[in-house]
TORPA-4810 file (N, C-alpha, C, O; in nm, 3 decimals):
<nodes>
NODE_1_0.083_-0.118_0.000_0.000_0.000_0.000_0.087_0.125_0.000_0.192_0.130_0.064_M
NODE_2_0.041_0.225_-0.073_0.115_0.350_-0.072_0.090_0.423_0.060_0.002_0.385_0.136_S
NODE_3_0.167_0.528_0.085_0.156_0.602_0.211_0.018_0.659_0.235_-0.038_0.644_0.344_G
NODE_4_-0.039_0.724_0.133_-0.171_0.785_0.147_-0.277_0.678_0.169_-0.364_0.693_0.254_T
NODE_5_-0.269_0.571_0.092_-0.366_0.462_0.103_-0.360_0.399_0.242_-0.464_0.366_0.300_T
NODE_6_-0.240_0.381_0.294_-0.225_0.321_0.426_-0.284_0.411_0.534_-0.349_0.362_0.626_Q
NODE_7_-0.263_0.542_0.525_-0.321_0.635_0.621_-0.472_0.632_0.617_-0.538_0.636_0.721_N
NODE_8_-0.528_0.626_0.496_-0.673_0.622_0.479_-0.728_0.494_0.540_-0.832_0.495_0.605_V
NODE_9_-0.658_0.382_0.518_-0.700_0.252_0.570_-0.713_0.258_0.723_-0.814_0.215_0.778_W
NODE_10_-0.611_0.311_0.790_-0.613_0.319_0.935_-0.720_0.415_0.984_-0.786_0.389_1.085_H
NODE_11_-0.737_0.525_0.915_-0.839_0.623_0.953_-0.979_0.563_0.944_-1.065_0.590_1.028_A
NODE_12_-1.001_0.483_0.841_-1.133_0.423_0.823_-1.166_0.328_0.936_-1.278_0.329_0.987_F
NODE_13_-1.070_0.247_0.975_-1.097_0.148_1.080_-1.117_0.212_1.217_-1.171_0.148_1.307_H
NODE_14_-1.073_0.335_1.232_-1.099_0.406_1.356_-1.237_0.469_1.355_-1.294_0.495_1.461_E
NODE_15_-1.291_0.495_1.236_-1.422_0.560_1.225_-1.532_0.455_1.222_-1.507_0.336_1.238_S
NODE_16_-1.655_0.501_1.201_-1.769_0.408_1.200_-1.765_0.318_1.077_-1.702_0.351_0.977_K
NODE_17_-1.833_0.207_1.085_-1.836_0.112_0.975_-1.934_0.159_0.867_-2.033_0.225_0.896_E
NODE_18_-1.904_0.123_0.742_-1.987_0.158_0.628_-2.031_0.027_0.563_-1.962_-0.074_0.577_I
NODE_19_-2.144_0.028_0.492_-2.189_-0.092_0.422_-2.079_-0.142_0.330_-2.019_-0.065_0.255_N
NODE_20_-2.054_-0.271_0.336_-1.947_-0.332_0.258_-2.006_-0.415_0.144_-2.121_-0.460_0.151_M
NODE_21_-1.925_-0.433_0.040_-1.965_-0.523_-0.068_-1.959_-0.666_-0.016_-1.885_-0.695_0.079_A
NODE_22_-2.035_-0.755_-0.077_-2.032_-0.895_-0.035_-1.892_-0.951_-0.050_-1.819_-0.914_-0.142_R
NODE_23_-1.855_-1.040_0.039_-1.722_-1.099_0.036_-1.698_-1.178_-0.092_-1.586_-1.182_-0.143_E
NODE_24_-1.803_-1.241_-0.146_-1.787_-1.320_-0.268_-1.749_-1.231_-0.386_-1.672_-1.272_-0.473_S
NODE_25_-1.803_-1.110_-0.390_-1.772_-1.017_-0.498_-1.627_-0.971_-0.487_-1.556_-0.966_-0.587_V
NODE_26_-1.584_-0.940_-0.365_-1.446_-0.897_-0.346_-1.348_-1.011_-0.375_-1.241_-0.989_-0.431_K
NODE_27_-1.386_-1.134_-0.338_-1.301_-1.251_-0.363_-1.289_-1.277_-0.513_-1.181_-1.312_-0.562_A
NODE_28_-1.397_-1.259_-0.585_-1.396_-1.279_-0.730_-1.301_-1.179_-0.797_-1.227_-1.213_-0.888_R
NODE_29_-1.304_-1.055_-0.749_-1.217_-0.952_-0.804_-1.069_-0.982_-0.773_-0.982_-0.962_-0.858_E
NODE_30_-1.042_-1.031_-0.651_-0.904_-1.069_-0.616_-0.855_-1.183_-0.704_-0.739_-1.184_-0.746_R
NODE_31_-0.943_-1.279_-0.732_-0.907_-1.393_-0.817_-0.873_-1.346_-0.958_-0.778_-1.395_-1.019_K
NODE_32_-0.951_-1.249_-1.009_-0.922_-1.193_-1.141_-0.785_-1.126_-1.142_-0.708_-1.142_-1.237_R
NODE_33_-0.754_-1.051_-1.036_-0.624_-0.983_-1.028_-0.510_-1.082_-1.030_-0.407_-1.059_-1.094_Q
NODE_34_-0.526_-1.194_-0.960_-0.423_-1.297_-0.957_-0.404_-1.360_-1.095_-0.292_-1.385_-1.137_E
NODE_35_-0.516_-1.387_-1.165_-0.508_-1.446_-1.298_-0.442_-1.351_-1.398_-0.363_-1.394_-1.483_L
NODE_36_-0.474_-1.223_-1.387_-0.413_-1.125_-1.477_-0.262_-1.123_-1.456_-0.186_-1.122_-1.553_V
NODE_37_-0.219_-1.122_-1.330_-0.075_-1.121_-1.300_-0.007_-1.250_-1.348_0.104_-1.246_-1.400_A
NODE_38_-0.074_-1.362_-1.332_-0.017_-1.491_-1.368_0.005_-1.504_-1.519_0.108_-1.555_-1.563_K
NODE_39_-0.091_-1.457_-1.598_-0.087_-1.475_-1.744_-0.038_-1.352_-1.820_-0.041_-1.353_-1.943_Y
NODE_40_0.005_-1.248_-1.752_0.044_-1.123_-1.821_0.157_-1.146_-1.921_0.147_-1.102_-2.036_A
NODE_41_0.263_-1.214_-1.880_0.377_-1.237_-1.969_0.338_-1.323_-2.088_0.377_-1.296_-2.202_A
NODE_42_0.261_-1.427_-2.061_0.220_-1.517_-2.169_0.130_-1.444_-2.269_0.142_-1.464_-2.390_K
NODE_43_0.042_-1.359_-2.220_-0.046_-1.280_-2.306_0.035_-1.188_-2.397_0.008_-1.180_-2.517_R
NODE_44_0.133_-1.119_-2.340_0.217_-1.029_-2.419_0.292_-1.105_-2.528_0.304_-1.059_-2.641_E
NODE_45_0.343_-1.222_-2.492_0.417_-1.305_-2.587_0.327_-1.349_-2.702_0.367_-1.340_-2.819_E
NODE_46_0.207_-1.395_-2.670_0.114_-1.441_-2.774_0.067_-1.326_-2.862_0.048_-1.343_-2.983_L
NODE_47_0.047_-1.209_-2.802_0.005_-1.092_-2.880_0.116_-1.050_-2.976_0.089_-1.014_-3.091_K
NODE_48_0.240_-1.054_-2.929_0.353_-1.017_-3.014_0.366_-1.113_-3.133_0.398_-1.070_-3.244_A
NODE_49_0.342_-1.241_-3.109_0.349_-1.341_-3.217_0.229_-1.330_-3.311_0.238_-1.367_-3.428_K
NODE_50_0.118_-1.279_-3.259_-0.005_-1.272_-3.338_-0.081_-1.404_-3.335_-0.162_-1.431_-3.424_G
NODE_51_-0.056_-1.485_-3.233_-0.121_-1.616_-3.218_-0.253_-1.599_-3.142_-0.261_-1.625_-3.022_D
NODE_52_-0.354_-1.555_-3.213_-0.482_-1.524_-3.147_-0.561_-1.649_-3.110_-0.646_-1.644_-3.021_Y
NODE_53_-0.535_-1.760_-3.175_-0.601_-1.886_-3.140_-0.556_-1.932_-3.001_-0.639_-1.975_-2.920_A
NODE_54_-0.427_-1.923_-2.975_-0.375_-1.961_-2.843_-0.418_-1.860_-2.737_-0.444_-1.896_-2.622_A
NODE_55_-0.425_-1.735_-2.777_-0.468_-1.629_-2.685_-0.613_-1.652_-2.642_-0.651_-1.624_-2.528_L
NODE_56_-0.693_-1.703_-2.735_-0.834_-1.730_-2.708_-0.853_-1.845_-2.609_-0.956_-1.854_-2.543_D
NODE_57_-0.753_-1.932_-2.598_-0.763_-2.048_-2.509_-0.727_-2.015_-2.364_-0.751_-2.096_-2.274_K
NODE_58_-0.670_-1.897_-2.342_-0.639_-1.856_-2.204_-0.770_-1.825_-2.131_-0.871_-1.798_-2.195_L
NODE_59_-0.770_-1.830_-1.998_-0.892_-1.799_-1.922_-0.941_-1.657_-1.951_-0.860_-1.565_-1.964_P
NODE_60_-1.071_-1.640_-1.959_-1.129_-1.507_-1.987_-1.089_-1.407_-1.880_-1.061_-1.291_-1.910_K
NODE_61_-1.088_-1.451_-1.755_-1.058_-1.360_-1.645_-0.911_-1.322_-1.636_-0.872_-1.245_-1.549_N
NODE_62_-0.828_-1.375_-1.726_-0.687_-1.337_-1.725_-0.663_-1.211_-1.809_-0.550_-1.164_-1.821_S
NODE_63_-0.770_-1.159_-1.868_-0.760_-1.035_-1.945_-0.769_-0.914_-1.854_-0.854_-0.909_-1.765_S
NODE_64_-0.681_-0.817_-1.877_-0.675_-0.698_-1.791_-0.802_-0.614_-1.799_-0.836_-0.544_-1.703_K
NODE_65_-0.873_-0.619_-1.911_-0.992_-0.535_-1.926_-1.109_-0.583_-1.840_-1.207_-0.511_-1.824_V
NODE_66_-1.100_-0.704_-1.785_-1.208_-0.754_-1.700_-1.195_-0.708_-1.555_-1.286_-0.732_-1.475_R
NODE_67_-1.084_-0.643_-1.521_-1.066_-0.592_-1.385_-1.151_-0.466_-1.366_-1.176_-0.391_-1.460_L
NODE_68_-1.195_-0.446_-1.244_-1.273_-0.328_-1.211_-1.217_-0.268_-1.083_-1.199_-0.339_-0.984_H
NODE_69_-1.187_-0.139_-1.085_-1.137_-0.074_-0.964_-1.244_-0.076_-0.857_-1.361_-0.045_-0.883_N
NODE_70_-1.206_-0.112_-0.736_-1.299_-0.114_-0.623_-1.238_-0.043_-0.505_-1.116_-0.039_-0.489_R
NODE_71_-1.322_0.014_-0.421_-1.279_0.080_-0.299_-1.207_-0.023_-0.211_-1.257_-0.133_-0.191_C
NODE_72_-1.091_0.014_-0.159_-1.015_-0.077_-0.074_-1.085_-0.106_0.058_-1.065_-0.211_0.118_L
NODE_73_-1.167_-0.013_0.102_-1.229_-0.026_0.233_-1.367_-0.090_0.228_-1.400_-0.174_0.312_L
NODE_74_-1.447_-0.052_0.129_-1.584_-0.103_0.125_-1.610_-0.198_0.009_-1.706_-0.275_0.013_T
NODE_75_-1.526_-0.195_-0.093_-1.548_-0.279_-0.211_-1.643_-0.217_-0.310_-1.682_-0.283_-0.407_G
NODE_76_-1.681_-0.091_-0.289_-1.776_-0.023_-0.377_-1.713_-0.004_-0.516_-1.602_0.047_-0.527_R
NODE_77_-1.785_-0.046_-0.623_-1.728_-0.039_-0.757_-1.743_0.097_-0.826_-1.668_0.126_-0.919_P
NODE_78_-1.836_0.178_-0.781_-1.860_0.306_-0.848_-1.808_0.421_-0.764_-1.797_0.410_-0.642_K
NODE_79_-1.776_0.531_-0.830_-1.728_0.648_-0.759_-1.589_0.628_-0.702_-1.557_0.680_-0.596_G
NODE_80_-1.505_0.552_-0.773_-1.370_0.518_-0.727_-1.275_0.633_-0.756_-1.275_0.687_-0.867_Y
NODE_81_-1.193_0.670_-0.658_-1.093_0.776_-0.675_-0.955_0.711_-0.679_-0.907_0.662_-0.578_M
NODE_82_-0.892_0.710_-0.797_-0.765_0.639_-0.816_-0.656_0.688_-0.723_-0.579_0.607_-0.669_R
NODE_83_-0.647_0.817_-0.703_-0.537_0.873_-0.624_-0.536_0.818_-0.481_-0.429_0.797_-0.423_R
NODE_84_-0.655_0.794_-0.426_-0.665_0.748_-0.288_-0.701_0.600_-0.277_-0.682_0.540_-0.171_F
NODE_85_-0.753_0.541_-0.384_-0.788_0.400_-0.382_-0.917_0.370_-0.307_-0.942_0.257_-0.267_G
NODE_86_-1.000_0.473_-0.288_-1.126_0.456_-0.215_-1.239_0.522_-0.293_-1.215_0.596_-0.388_I
NODE_87_-1.362_0.494_-0.252_-1.478_0.552_-0.318_-1.502_0.694_-0.268_-1.450_0.734_-0.164_S
NODE_88_-1.580_0.768_-0.343_-1.608_0.907_-0.308_-1.683_0.919_-0.175_-1.666_1.016_-0.102_R
NODE_89_-1.764_0.819_-0.144_-1.841_0.821_-0.020_-1.748_0.813_0.101_-1.760_0.892_0.194_V
NODE_90_-1.658_0.718_0.098_-1.562_0.700_0.207_-1.467_0.819_0.212_-1.432_0.867_0.320_V
NODE_91_-1.425_0.867_0.094_-1.336_0.982_0.089_-1.399_1.103_0.156_-1.334_1.170_0.236_F
NODE_92_-1.524_1.130_0.124_-1.592_1.246_0.181_-1.602_1.235_0.333_-1.578_1.332_0.405_R
NODE_93_-1.636_1.116_0.380_-1.649_1.095_0.524_-1.515_1.115_0.596_-1.508_1.184_0.698_E
NODE_94_-1.410_1.053_0.543_-1.279_1.063_0.607_-1.221_1.204_0.595_-1.156_1.252_0.688_L
NODE_95_-1.244_1.269_0.482_-1.193_1.405_0.463_-1.261_1.502_0.559_-1.197_1.592_0.612_A
NODE_96_-1.391_1.485_0.580_-1.462_1.575_0.671_-1.420_1.553_0.816_-1.432_1.643_0.899_S
NODE_97_-1.370_1.434_0.846_-1.319_1.406_0.980_-1.173_1.449_0.994_-1.116_1.444_1.103_Q
NODE_98_-1.111_1.491_0.882_-0.972_1.534_0.885_-0.874_1.420_0.894_-0.763_1.438_0.944_G
NODE_99_-0.912_1.302_0.848_-0.827_1.184_0.862_-0.744_1.152_0.738_-0.668_1.055_0.737_K
NODE_100_-0.758_1.234_0.632_-0.675_1.215_0.513_-0.576_1.330_0.510_-0.616_1.446_0.498_I
NODE_101_-0.447_1.300_0.519_-0.345_1.405_0.523_-0.347_1.493_0.397_-0.353_1.441_0.286_P
NODE_102_-0.343_1.625_0.416_-0.336_1.718_0.305_-0.468_1.750_0.240_-0.471_1.825_0.142_G
NODE_103_-0.578_1.697_0.292_-0.709_1.723_0.232_-0.793_1.799_0.334_-0.805_1.759_0.450_V
NODE_104_-0.851_1.910_0.288_-0.943_1.984_0.375_-1.059_2.034_0.292_-1.052_2.040_0.170_K
NODE_105_-1.165_2.068_0.359_-1.287_2.115_0.294_-1.261_2.252_0.232_-1.203_2.341_0.295_K
NODE_106_-1.305_2.267_0.109_-1.284_2.395_0.041_-1.378_2.501_0.097_-1.492_2.472_0.133_A
NODE_107_-1.328_2.624_0.104_-1.412_2.736_0.141_-1.362_2.859_0.068_-1.241_2.884_0.063_S
NODE_108_-1.453_2.936_0.013_-1.415_3.057_-0.057_-1.517_3.166_-0.043_-1.500_3.275_-0.098_W
</nodes>
């Protein structure tokens, strides 16, 4: 985890709990990430050769386009903020509590 992500993680666990995604959904996403990492080199090799028949025989979930960014804390798939690795809902809550370093509420 990066420094900001780690700080957010600790801040979240100190605050109140938020509705979480089902564990099966999060596990499925983790499995996809593992498959993508496992077959990445082989995929690149087959693409370079132009061997699309062999590429088609690899598992569908080993394709990088099937991954979906999810909130690290809740597993929420929508409203994901890449810089922090969390959803906008969790970000807003933690930012308003002052638990994300360098982030404060705008006022003008």
